[in-house]
C-alpha positions, 0 to 999 in steps of 0.5 A: 646061443647066449642066454641073456638074463636082463634085469627087471623092467623099470616101467613095471617096477615103478607102476608096481611100487605105486600100486603096492603103496596104494593097496590094502595090505602088504605087497611082495615085488619079486625081482624088481629092478634096482636102478637110480630111477627105481631107487629114487621112486622107493626113496620117495615113497619112504619120505612120504611115510610108506613102509618099504622094505627092500631085500636083494630079490624081493621088496615088501611094501605095506600099502596105505589106501588113505594116502601118505603117512607123513603129514608133510614131506620133501621128495627129490625125484632125481632124473626119474620121470616116473617118480616126478609124474606118479608120486605127486598124483599119489600124494594128491589123493592123501592129506598133507603138504608135499613138495616135489623137486628133481634134477636139472634134467628132470626139471626141464621135462614137462609135467603140465598135462598132469598137473593141469588135470589134477588142478581141474579135479580140485587139487591145490597145486603150485609150480614154484618156478616155471609153470608146468615144470618141477619143483611143485608143491601139492597141498592134498585133501583127497580127490573127489573125482569126476570127468577130465580131459587129458592131452597125452601126446607128449607122454603116456605117463600122464595118463598112467598117473591118472589111471593109477590114481583113479581108484583112490578118488571118492567117485572114480575118474572119467578120462577123455584122452587126445593124442595118446602116444606109447599105447603099449605102456598104457596097456601095461598099466591097465593089466597091472591094475587088474592084478591089484583088483581094479578093472578099467573100462574104455568108452571110445576115447574115454577111460572109466576108472572105478573108485574102491581102491586096490588089494595087495598081491604077490607080483613078479617083475618081468625083464625089461624089454627096452633093455633087451632091445640092446642085446637083440640088436647086438645079435642081429648086428653081429650074426650071433644069437641072443635069448632073453628068458621071461619075455615071451608071447604073454609079455606085458611090455610093448617094446618087445615088438622091437624084435619085429623091426629086426625081423623086417630087417632080416634077422631070425626071430622066435617068440616062445611062450616064455622067451624070445630069441633073435639070431643075426643072419649076416645081413640087415636090410633098410626099412621104414618104420613108425615107432610111436608106440615103441619109441624108447627103442628108437635110439637102438635102431638109429645107432645100428642103422648105418650097417643096413644095406639101405636107408633106415627111416624112423617115423612118428617119434616126436615124443622122443624129443622130450625125453631125458634129452632130445633123443632124435637130435642126439642120435642125428648129431652122434651119427653125423660125427661118425661120418654118417649121412642123416636127415631129420624132420619134426618127428622123423629121422632117416639114416643112410648106410655107411661105415661109422668112424670111432668117436666119443659119443655125446650121451647127453646124460641119457642112458638110452643114447649110451646103451644104443651106441654101445651096441653099434660099437660092436662093429666100430672098435674104439667107440668111447662115451663122454658119460658112460655112467649115465646108464645107472638110470636103468641098468647100473652094471650095463657096461660090465654085463655087455662086455661079458656077452661080447666076450662070450660071442668073441666080438 
């Protein structure tokens, strides 16, 4: 059995950075993820005038409930959707003029549901080039609050940004939501807000966020469940065993439910109070599964699907088409290049059993495509990648780390 010490959660680290910046006092974040996304988020806070001090195992952030210290700033969000969607909302609750831009990849991704909601709250916000996309400028003068409607069908991050901002408004927010995806990520947000002193109530499809602000705390970052999915899938694929400490029955992240998909395919799964173990049984069964709520793990399943003994059909994952790339199409294209029969629809993909040929995987600058097909490469020697470095977004040392696990398993 291999014990796999997975780095901290990107989703939790990003939320914790926002909450720490907004809180009254100094917050200590323990074992945060250091990746391109979280580095970009922390750098964005620094540009906005927040005091962020980063050590190897802990980061200290002195919060400013009144908003950014800088009266004006230019923030480059890199490829990070969390920075591009959370930081403008944080800045809007302050006072000053703040411009946000990002990479060409992030410029293509939508922010319209969030910016539309902020405008409805009276925020002076301008999209400089394409409406609904970065770059954008916020002329901030605080947010009064009130009732808004939000379409969260493309990303739960729009809802999270507004939930996180609600306590910074004068009157709080009532957010009526339609089409919500990735519900477990919203649950992460609500649980973390509670740790920082704010409890959100829910009335049917409406989230009620009270005003009053946050209180600083000492916050440990749990391992990244999406990253763990690669090692759990690798164990199921090769008949080995992988244990990830720090992710157990009480984990915040919904992506841990990916192990239930592997269980449904025949792997042995043990979820303890503070760790999860997946052991391959030498067989993977075909499966039909809806992955709307754990869609970041869709590429993981798609990449290993050819090794199942029957078709693997993944449904209700339209939102994967508006991630770093169109992940559904990227998976289909790479699998077809490997000689695997694949069918796709608007929000589904079906993959037939087969023996993938070793090809160069087109990563589309997407970390999850690269890491998912690296797992499948355990059974397809000779697999290469056109952009292996794209993993820096969430796990800069992934390939070396994965090679170490592979050597330990002797595969």
